[in-house]
C-alpha positions in Angstrom: 37.4 -38.1 101.7 35.8 -34.7 101.4 36.4 -34.6 97.7 34.5 -38.0 97.2 31.7 -36.8 99.4 31.4 -33.6 97.4 31.2 -35.6 94.1 28.6 -38.0 95.6 26.5 -35.0 96.7 26.7 -33.4 93.2 25.7 -36.7 91.6 22.8 -37.1 94.0 21.5 -33.7 93.2 21.9 -34.3 89.4 19.9 -37.5 89.8 17.1 -35.6 91.6 17.1 -32.8 89.0 16.9 -35.4 86.2 14.0 -37.1 87.9 12.2 -33.8 88.1 12.9 -33.1 84.5 11.4 -36.5 83.5 8.3 -35.8 85.6 8.0 -32.4 84.0 8.3 -33.9 80.5 5.7 -36.5 81.2 3.3 -33.9 82.7 3.9 -31.6 79.7 3.1 -34.5 77.4 -0.1 -35.2 79.2 -1.1 -31.5 79.0 -0.5 -31.6 75.2 -2.6 -34.7 74.9 -5.4 -33.1 76.7 -5.2 -29.9 74.5 -5.3 -32.2 71.5 -8.3 -34.1 72.8 -10.1 -30.8 73.7 -9.4 -29.5 70.2 -10.7 -32.6 68.5 -13.9 -32.5 70.7 -14.4 -28.8 70.0 -13.9 -29.4 66.2 -16.3 -32.2 66.2 -18.9 -30.2 68.2 -18.6 -27.0 66.2 -17.6 -28.3 62.7 -21.0 -27.3 61.2 -21.2 -24.0 62.9 -17.7 -22.9 63.9 -17.1 -19.6 65.6 -15.8 -16.9 63.2 -12.6 -16.4 65.2 -11.7 -20.1 64.6 -12.8 -20.3 60.9 -9.2 -20.4 59.5 -8.3 -23.3 61.8 -11.4 -25.2 60.8 -10.7 -24.6 57.1 -7.1 -25.8 57.4 -8.1 -28.9 59.3 -10.7 -29.7 56.6 -8.2 -29.1 53.8 -5.7 -31.4 55.6 -8.3 -34.1 56.0 -9.1 -34.0 52.2 -5.4 -34.1 51.5 -4.9 -37.1 53.8 -7.8 -38.9 52.0 -6.2 -38.3 48.6 -2.9 -39.6 49.9 -4.5 -42.7 51.3 -6.3 -43.3 48.0 -3.1 -43.0 46.0 -1.2 -45.2 48.5 -3.8 -47.9 48.1 -3.9 -47.5 44.3 -0.1 -47.9 44.2 -0.7 -51.3 45.7 -3.5 -52.1 43.2 -6.2 -51.5 45.9 -9.0 -49.0 46.7 -11.6 -48.6 49.5 -15.3 -49.1 49.2 -17.0 -45.7 49.7 -19.8 -47.3 51.7 -18.2 -49.8 54.1 -14.5 -48.9 53.9 -13.5 -52.5 52.8 -10.1 -52.5 51.0 -10.6 -54.3 47.7 -8.8 -54.7 44.4 -8.5 -51.6 42.3 -10.4 -53.0 39.3 -13.4 -54.4 41.4 -16.8 -53.6 40.0 -18.6 -54.4 43.3 -17.5 -54.4 46.9 -17.0 -58.0 48.2 -18.2 -57.0 51.7 -21.3 -54.9 51.2 -22.1 -55.5 47.5 -22.0 -51.8 46.6 -21.6 -51.1 42.9 -18.3 -49.2 42.4 -17.7 -46.5 39.8 -15.5 -47.6 36.9 -11.8 -46.6 37.3 -12.0 -44.0 34.5 -14.6 -42.1 36.6 -12.2 -42.0 39.6 -9.1 -40.6 38.0 -7.6 -40.0 41.5 -7.2 -43.8 41.9 -6.1 -44.7 38.4 -3.6 -41.9 37.8 -0.9 -42.5 40.4 2.7 -43.7 40.3 2.9 -47.5 40.8 6.2 -47.0 42.6 5.5 -44.3 45.1 1.8 -43.4 44.8 2.3 -39.8 43.7 -0.5 -38.3 41.7 0.5 -38.2 38.0 -0.3 -35.5 35.5 -2.2 -36.7 32.4 0.3 -38.0 29.8 3.2 -38.1 32.2 6.0 -40.5 31.1 7.8 -40.4 34.4 6.9 -39.7 38.1 8.0 -36.2 39.2 8.5 -37.5 42.8 10.5 -40.7 42.3 11.4 -40.7 38.6 9.8 -44.1 37.9 8.7 -44.7 34.4 4.9 -44.6 34.1 3.4 -47.7 32.3 1.6 -46.7 29.2 -1.9 -48.0 28.3 -1.6 -50.2 25.2 
């Protein structure tokens, strides 16, 4: 019986240690969430006048935000859509006016970022490209 008691004791300790590990993981996750929230609040508060020692971080965040915006535009364009720059309404790509706020939209030829993307994957296309460099899809030609 001593052998079984020894195994039960080890299993019990393993369960306790596992419970502590889960608690530590949850606490670490909460700490990371608070760091992220603090960072976002600091960025929002100091974006216009950031301290010099944080300038590189601010610049990288701004660059990534612009990149995200471009990806979102290309994603919408790949589905034949775009966003109104005034109200954010998602509308057909070739719309002349927003159907929510009535804003006059620039013609597609003025917004090359929307009209020059792969219809299959949304990747930005180089002028005159016959195929997408990301997915290899044939690019439709204007006729």
